[in-house]
C-alpha positions as CSV (number, residue, x, y, z in Angstrom):
1,M,-0.1,-0.1,-0.1
2,V,0.9,3.9,-0.2
3,V,-0.3,6.8,1.5
4,K,-0.6,10.0,0.0
5,Q,-1.3,12.8,3.4
6,L,-2.7,16.4,2.6
7,H,-1.7,17.5,5.8
8,S,-4.4,20.3,7.4
9,D,-1.7,23.0,8.9
10,S,-2.3,26.7,7.0
11,T,-0.3,26.1,4.4
12,I,-3.0,23.6,2.3
13,D,-5.0,26.3,-0.2
14,Q,-8.5,25.6,-1.2
15,E,-6.6,24.7,-4.3
16,A,-4.5,22.1,-3.0
17,Y,-7.5,20.2,-2.0
18,S,-9.8,20.6,-4.9
19,N,-7.0,18.5,-6.3
20,F,-7.2,15.5,-3.7
21,L,-10.9,15.7,-3.9
22,K,-10.2,15.4,-7.6
23,E,-7.9,12.8,-7.6
24,V,-9.7,10.5,-5.1
25,K,-12.7,10.7,-7.5
26,V,-10.7,9.8,-10.4
27,L,-9.3,6.6,-8.6
28,R,-12.3,5.4,-7.4
29,T,-14.0,5.9,-10.5
30,S,-11.2,3.7,-12.7
31,Q,-10.7,0.3,-13.4
32,H,-7.7,-0.7,-15.7
33,H,-4.8,-2.2,-15.0
34,N,-2.4,0.5,-15.8
35,V,-3.6,3.3,-13.4
36,L,-2.9,2.0,-9.8
37,R,-5.7,0.2,-8.0
38,F,-7.5,2.7,-5.4
39,I,-7.7,1.1,-1.9
40,G,-9.7,3.6,-0.1
41,V,-9.5,7.8,1.9
42,L,-8.7,7.9,6.0
43,Y,-9.2,11.2,7.3
44,R,-7.5,10.8,10.8
45,D,-6.0,13.9,12.9
46,G,-7.5,16.4,10.3
47,E,-5.0,14.8,7.9
48,L,-6.7,13.3,4.2
49,N,-5.3,10.0,3.0
50,L,-6.0,9.0,-0.2
51,V,-4.4,4.8,-0.2
52,T,-3.3,2.8,-3.1
53,E,-2.0,-0.3,-4.1
54,F,2.2,-0.2,-4.3
55,I,3.9,-0.6,-7.2
56,E,7.4,-1.8,-7.3
57,S,8.6,-1.3,-11.1
58,G,9.9,1.9,-9.6
59,T,8.6,6.1,-9.6
60,L,7.3,7.1,-12.8
61,K,10.3,9.5,-13.0
62,E,12.6,6.8,-12.8
63,L,10.2,5.1,-15.9
64,I,10.4,8.3,-18.0
65,N,14.0,8.8,-17.9
66,K,15.3,4.8,-18.0
67,V,17.2,3.9,-21.1
68,T,16.6,1.1,-23.2
69,P,19.1,-1.7,-23.9
70,E,19.1,0.3,-27.5
71,G,19.7,3.6,-25.7
72,K,15.9,5.3,-26.4
73,T,13.5,6.5,-23.7
């Protein structure tokens, strides 16, 4: 599992909160083998937590920058 937190301190603006909720909505309605599986949302101690599956293949940045044996990305 992976947990993404949106802290409730004063640095979080309405746009960040809105984007977090949009991400939750997209993941909840997406069912595709190339999209992380949505597990749930937890609200605890003033923090929103998005829970998704864990993929062992690395980060998106690593995948984008990966060089193939032919020298291509």
